[in-house]
GUNUKE-703059 format. One record per residue (C-alpha): residue number from 1; residue in one letter; x, y, z. Coordinates in steps of 0.25 Angstrom, whole numbers, plus 5000, padded with zeros to 4 digits. Example, Ala and Ser with C-alpha at 12.3 -4.5 7.8 and 13.67 -1.06 7.14 Angstrom:
! residues 2
+-----+------+------+-------+------+
| seq | type | east | north |   up |
+-----+------+------+-------+------+
|   1 |    A | 5049 |  4982 | 5031 |
|   2 |    S | 5055 |  4996 | 5029 |
+-----+------+------+-------+------+
! end
This chain:
! residues 246
+-----+------+------+-------+------+
| seq | type | east | north |   up |
+-----+------+------+-------+------+
|   1 |    M | 5108 |  4884 | 4877 |
|   2 |    M | 5105 |  4897 | 4872 |
|   3 |    V | 5090 |  4890 | 4871 |
|   4 |    L | 5092 |  4892 | 4887 |
|   5 |    G | 5098 |  4905 | 4887 |
|   6 |    G | 5087 |  4910 | 4879 |
|   7 |    G | 5076 |  4903 | 4888 |
|   8 |    S | 5084 |  4910 | 4901 |
|   9 |    C | 5085 |  4925 | 4895 |
|  10 |    A | 5068 |  4921 | 4892 |
|  11 |    L | 5065 |  4917 | 4907 |
|  12 |    C | 5075 |  4930 | 4910 |
|  13 |    I | 5066 |  4939 | 4904 |
|  14 |    C | 5052 |  4931 | 4910 |
|  15 |    L | 5058 |  4935 | 4923 |
|  16 |    G | 5062 |  4947 | 4922 |
|  17 |    A | 5047 |  4950 | 4916 |
|  18 |    A | 5042 |  4943 | 4928 |
|  19 |    G | 5051 |  4951 | 4937 |
|  20 |    M | 5045 |  4963 | 4929 |
|  21 |    N | 5031 |  4961 | 4933 |
|  22 |    E | 5033 |  4956 | 4947 |
|  23 |    Q | 5038 |  4968 | 4949 |
|  24 |    K | 5028 |  4976 | 4941 |
|  25 |    K | 5017 |  4967 | 4947 |
|  26 |    Q | 5024 |  4974 | 4961 |
|  27 |    A | 5025 |  4988 | 4957 |
|  28 |    D | 5010 |  4989 | 4953 |
|  29 |    L | 5007 |  4982 | 4966 |
|  30 |    A | 5014 |  4991 | 4974 |
|  31 |    K | 5007 |  5003 | 4967 |
|  32 |    T | 4994 |  4998 | 4968 |
|  33 |    S | 4994 |  4994 | 4981 |
|  34 |    A | 5000 |  5008 | 4987 |
|  35 |    A | 4998 |  5012 | 5001 |
|  36 |    T | 4989 |  5026 | 5001 |
|  37 |    V | 4994 |  5038 | 5009 |
|  38 |    Q | 4989 |  5051 | 5011 |
|  39 |    I | 4996 |  5061 | 5005 |
|  40 |    G | 4999 |  5070 | 5019 |
|  41 |    D | 5004 |  5058 | 5028 |
|  42 |    F | 5013 |  5053 | 5015 |
|  43 |    L | 5019 |  5068 | 5013 |
|  44 |    G | 5020 |  5070 | 5029 |
|  45 |    S | 5028 |  5056 | 5029 |
|  46 |    Y | 5039 |  5064 | 5019 |
|  47 |    R | 5038 |  5075 | 5026 |
|  48 |    T | 5040 |  5069 | 5040 |
|  49 |    N | 5050 |  5061 | 5037 |
|  50 |    E | 5056 |  5057 | 5025 |
|  51 |    V | 5063 |  5044 | 5028 |
|  52 |    G | 5053 |  5037 | 5033 |
|  53 |    A | 5041 |  5042 | 5022 |
|  54 |    D | 5052 |  5036 | 5012 |
|  55 |    N | 5054 |  5023 | 5022 |
|  56 |    K | 5037 |  5023 | 5021 |
|  57 |    Y | 5035 |  5027 | 5006 |
|  58 |    K | 5046 |  5028 | 4997 |
|  59 |    G | 5045 |  5019 | 4986 |
|  60 |    Q | 5032 |  5014 | 4990 |
|  61 |    W | 5018 |  5016 | 4981 |
|  62 |    V | 5010 |  5026 | 4988 |
|  63 |    V | 4996 |  5031 | 4984 |
|  64 |    I | 4995 |  5046 | 4991 |
|  65 |    S | 4981 |  5051 | 4992 |
|  66 |    G | 4975 |  5065 | 4996 |
|  67 |    G | 4984 |  5073 | 4990 |
|  68 |    R | 4983 |  5086 | 4982 |
|  69 |    T | 4990 |  5087 | 4967 |
|  70 |    G | 5000 |  5098 | 4970 |
|  71 |    Q | 5010 |  5101 | 4957 |
|  72 |    I | 5007 |  5094 | 4944 |
|  73 |    K | 5021 |  5094 | 4936 |
|  74 |    K | 5032 |  5088 | 4931 |
|  75 |    D | 5047 |  5086 | 4935 |
|  76 |    I | 5058 |  5089 | 4929 |
|  77 |    L | 5059 |  5078 | 4920 |
|  78 |    D | 5045 |  5079 | 4914 |
|  79 |    K | 5039 |  5070 | 4925 |
|  80 |    P | 5025 |  5073 | 4929 |
|  81 |    Y | 5020 |  5074 | 4944 |
|  82 |    L | 5012 |  5081 | 4954 |
|  83 |    T | 5014 |  5084 | 4969 |
|  84 |    V | 5004 |  5081 | 4978 |
|  85 |    G | 5003 |  5087 | 4992 |
|  86 |    T | 4991 |  5087 | 5004 |
|  87 |    S | 4989 |  5101 | 4999 |
|  88 |    G | 4997 |  5109 | 5009 |
|  89 |    S | 5003 |  5122 | 5008 |
|  90 |    F | 5018 |  5121 | 5003 |
|  91 |    E | 5017 |  5107 | 5005 |
|  92 |    I | 5031 |  5099 | 5005 |
|  93 |    P | 5034 |  5087 | 5001 |
|  94 |    Q | 5021 |  5084 | 4991 |
|  95 |    V | 5021 |  5070 | 4984 |
|  96 |    Q | 5027 |  5072 | 4970 |
|  97 |    C | 5019 |  5060 | 4960 |
|  98 |    F | 5026 |  5059 | 4949 |
|  99 |    L | 5014 |  5054 | 4940 |
| 100 |    T | 5013 |  5041 | 4929 |
| 101 |    D | 5003 |  5046 | 4922 |
| 102 |    T | 5001 |  5061 | 4920 |
| 103 |    A | 4984 |  5060 | 4916 |
| 104 |    K | 4980 |  5061 | 4929 |
| 105 |    A | 4989 |  5071 | 4935 |
| 106 |    G | 4985 |  5081 | 4921 |
| 107 |    T | 4971 |  5082 | 4929 |
| 108 |    L | 4976 |  5087 | 4941 |
| 109 |    K | 4977 |  5101 | 4947 |
| 110 |    P | 4984 |  5106 | 4959 |
| 111 |    G | 4975 |  5104 | 4973 |
| 112 |    D | 4968 |  5091 | 4967 |
| 113 |    A | 4966 |  5078 | 4977 |
| 114 |    V | 4975 |  5067 | 4971 |
| 115 |    T | 4981 |  5054 | 4976 |
| 116 |    V | 4993 |  5049 | 4970 |
| 117 |    R | 5000 |  5034 | 4968 |
| 118 |    G | 5015 |  5031 | 4966 |
| 119 |    R | 5028 |  5028 | 4971 |
| 120 |    V | 5035 |  5035 | 4983 |
| 121 |    D | 5048 |  5041 | 4978 |
| 122 |    G | 5053 |  5049 | 4992 |
| 123 |    L | 5053 |  5064 | 4996 |
| 124 |    M | 5061 |  5073 | 4986 |
| 125 |    M | 5054 |  5086 | 4990 |
| 126 |    N | 5042 |  5079 | 4986 |
| 127 |    V | 5038 |  5065 | 4990 |
| 128 |    L | 5041 |  5058 | 4975 |
| 129 |    V | 5031 |  5048 | 4970 |
| 130 |    R | 5034 |  5041 | 4957 |
| 131 |    E | 5025 |  5032 | 4948 |
| 132 |    C | 5013 |  5042 | 4953 |
| 133 |    E | 5000 |  5040 | 4949 |
| 134 |    I | 4986 |  5049 | 4953 |
| 135 |    V | 4976 |  5039 | 4956 |
| 136 |    Q | 4967 |  5046 | 4963 |
| 137 |    E | 4962 |  5059 | 4958 |
| 138 |    S | 4951 |  5064 | 4972 |
| 139 |    P | 4943 |  5075 | 4972 |
| 140 |    T | 4948 |  5088 | 4977 |
| 141 |    P | 4943 |  5091 | 4993 |
| 142 |    A | 4936 |  5104 | 4987 |
| 143 |    E | 4926 |  5091 | 4979 |
| 144 |    I | 4925 |  5084 | 4992 |
| 145 |    S | 4911 |  5090 | 4995 |
| 146 |    Q | 4904 |  5090 | 5009 |
| 147 |    D | 4892 |  5084 | 5003 |
| 148 |    K | 4899 |  5071 | 4996 |
| 149 |    I | 4907 |  5070 | 5010 |
| 150 |    C | 4892 |  5069 | 5016 |
| 151 |    A | 4889 |  5058 | 5006 |
| 152 |    Q | 4901 |  5050 | 5008 |
| 153 |    L | 4899 |  5051 | 5025 |
| 154 |    R | 4885 |  5045 | 5022 |
| 155 |    A | 4890 |  5034 | 5012 |
| 156 |    A | 4901 |  5031 | 5023 |
| 157 |    L | 4891 |  5029 | 5034 |
| 158 |    G | 4878 |  5025 | 5026 |
| 159 |    E | 4869 |  5035 | 5032 |
| 160 |    G | 4865 |  5051 | 5036 |
| 161 |    R | 4862 |  5062 | 5028 |
| 162 |    C | 4871 |  5073 | 5023 |
| 163 |    D | 4865 |  5086 | 5029 |
| 164 |    E | 4864 |  5101 | 5023 |
| 165 |    K | 4878 |  5103 | 5029 |
| 166 |    R | 4882 |  5092 | 5022 |
| 167 |    R | 4888 |  5083 | 5032 |
| 168 |    L | 4883 |  5069 | 5035 |
| 169 |    E | 4872 |  5068 | 5045 |
| 170 |    L | 4867 |  5055 | 5054 |
| 171 |    M | 4855 |  5057 | 5062 |
| 172 |    R | 4851 |  5048 | 5075 |
| 173 |    D | 4838 |  5050 | 5083 |
| 174 |    G | 4834 |  5060 | 5073 |
| 175 |    S | 4846 |  5069 | 5074 |
| 176 |    P | 4860 |  5071 | 5068 |
| 177 |    W | 4871 |  5063 | 5077 |
| 178 |    L | 4883 |  5063 | 5067 |
| 179 |    R | 4888 |  5073 | 5056 |
| 180 |    A | 4897 |  5070 | 5047 |
| 181 |    G | 4905 |  5079 | 5036 |
| 182 |    G | 4918 |  5084 | 5030 |
| 183 |    M | 4923 |  5094 | 5021 |
| 184 |    C | 4934 |  5095 | 5011 |
| 185 |    L | 4941 |  5108 | 5006 |
| 186 |    S | 4950 |  5113 | 4994 |
| 187 |    T | 4964 |  5119 | 5002 |
| 188 |    A | 4970 |  5115 | 5015 |
| 189 |    A | 4965 |  5129 | 5019 |
| 190 |    E | 4951 |  5126 | 5017 |
| 191 |    Y | 4952 |  5113 | 5024 |
| 192 |    D | 4959 |  5120 | 5037 |
| 193 |    G | 4948 |  5132 | 5036 |
| 194 |    A | 4934 |  5122 | 5032 |
| 195 |    K | 4939 |  5111 | 5043 |
| 196 |    N | 4942 |  5123 | 5055 |
| 197 |    G | 4930 |  5131 | 5050 |
| 198 |    F | 4923 |  5116 | 5053 |
| 199 |    L | 4927 |  5115 | 5067 |
| 200 |    T | 4925 |  5128 | 5071 |
| 201 |    A | 4909 |  5128 | 5066 |
| 202 |    V | 4907 |  5114 | 5071 |
| 203 |    K | 4913 |  5114 | 5086 |
| 204 |    N | 4905 |  5124 | 5090 |
| 205 |    G | 4893 |  5119 | 5086 |
| 206 |    L | 4896 |  5105 | 5092 |
| 207 |    G | 4889 |  5104 | 5105 |
| 208 |    T | 4889 |  5090 | 5109 |
| 209 |    L | 4894 |  5082 | 5096 |
| 210 |    T | 4905 |  5077 | 5091 |
| 211 |    L | 4913 |  5082 | 5082 |
| 212 |    T | 4925 |  5073 | 5072 |
| 213 |    M | 4933 |  5078 | 5063 |
| 214 |    V | 4936 |  5066 | 5052 |
| 215 |    E | 4948 |  5069 | 5043 |
| 216 |    S | 4951 |  5065 | 5029 |
| 217 |    K | 4961 |  5061 | 5021 |
| 218 |    N | 4959 |  5070 | 5011 |
| 219 |    P | 4967 |  5083 | 5019 |
| 220 |    L | 4957 |  5093 | 5015 |
| 221 |    C | 4945 |  5085 | 5019 |
| 222 |    F | 4939 |  5084 | 5034 |
| 223 |    G | 4927 |  5078 | 5041 |
| 224 |    F | 4921 |  5079 | 5053 |
| 225 |    V | 4910 |  5072 | 5061 |
| 226 |    V | 4899 |  5077 | 5071 |
| 227 |    S | 4893 |  5068 | 5080 |
| 228 |    A | 4884 |  5066 | 5093 |
| 229 |    D | 4890 |  5054 | 5096 |
| 230 |    P | 4901 |  5047 | 5092 |
| 231 |    V | 4905 |  5041 | 5079 |
| 232 |    P | 4905 |  5025 | 5078 |
| 233 |    N | 4919 |  5021 | 5074 |
| 234 |    E | 4914 |  5015 | 5061 |
| 235 |    M | 4905 |  5030 | 5057 |
| 236 |    R | 4918 |  5036 | 5058 |
| 237 |    S | 4928 |  5026 | 5051 |
| 238 |    K | 4917 |  5029 | 5039 |
| 239 |    I | 4917 |  5043 | 5039 |
| 240 |    Q | 4933 |  5044 | 5040 |
| 241 |    G | 4933 |  5033 | 5029 |
| 242 |    V | 4926 |  5045 | 5021 |
| 243 |    F | 4936 |  5056 | 5024 |
| 244 |    D | 4946 |  5046 | 5021 |
| 245 |    T | 4943 |  5045 | 5007 |
| 246 |    L | 4939 |  5061 | 5004 |
+-----+------+------+-------+------+
! end
């Protein structure tokens, strides 16, 4: 009887350990397969409808991309966190990311581009994200030069040259039929000024050409295509892909 009892306990321990291993496996899977959401969309969901946002995100692992570092501090329990927003003025709410590892956070400064992953815990002034980690330190928009954008467009399309104005130029019958490029700025104010100035300058000289603006997932970057003929859908998708990864 005692032997059987001991065996039963051993069996319970084994089953318990197996269950814990399975739970850890499922948790790791949820973490590594976390869906990616742009920070503007994520915060906009909570700003518009907290109940709906909780239904979609609370308790879920997410990767929040396209953010800009705000404060890097410790709370009253001495737990390190950083806030992440879109770089908008007086932005409420922001993401409050409670860090599991402070090594990368120690190298950040306010305004740096950052992507984080964590488990959403709902809204309390800010949107709280637990078990949070920095998974990518993106270059700041100001470090993404027009030369780099042109080179990426050329690589994506597999043709053309970067002209003196750092735009990709495609030729047809000896004349340029398409020019594409973009800009990334340091602040929202600089972005607005550059984009408005660009639109004014280009529209005044378009003539029979067509201007198409290209949105970027990076909130401080924009792209453009000026063409003499309609741009094929495949080429349009490749151009959009470049700006989606800035």
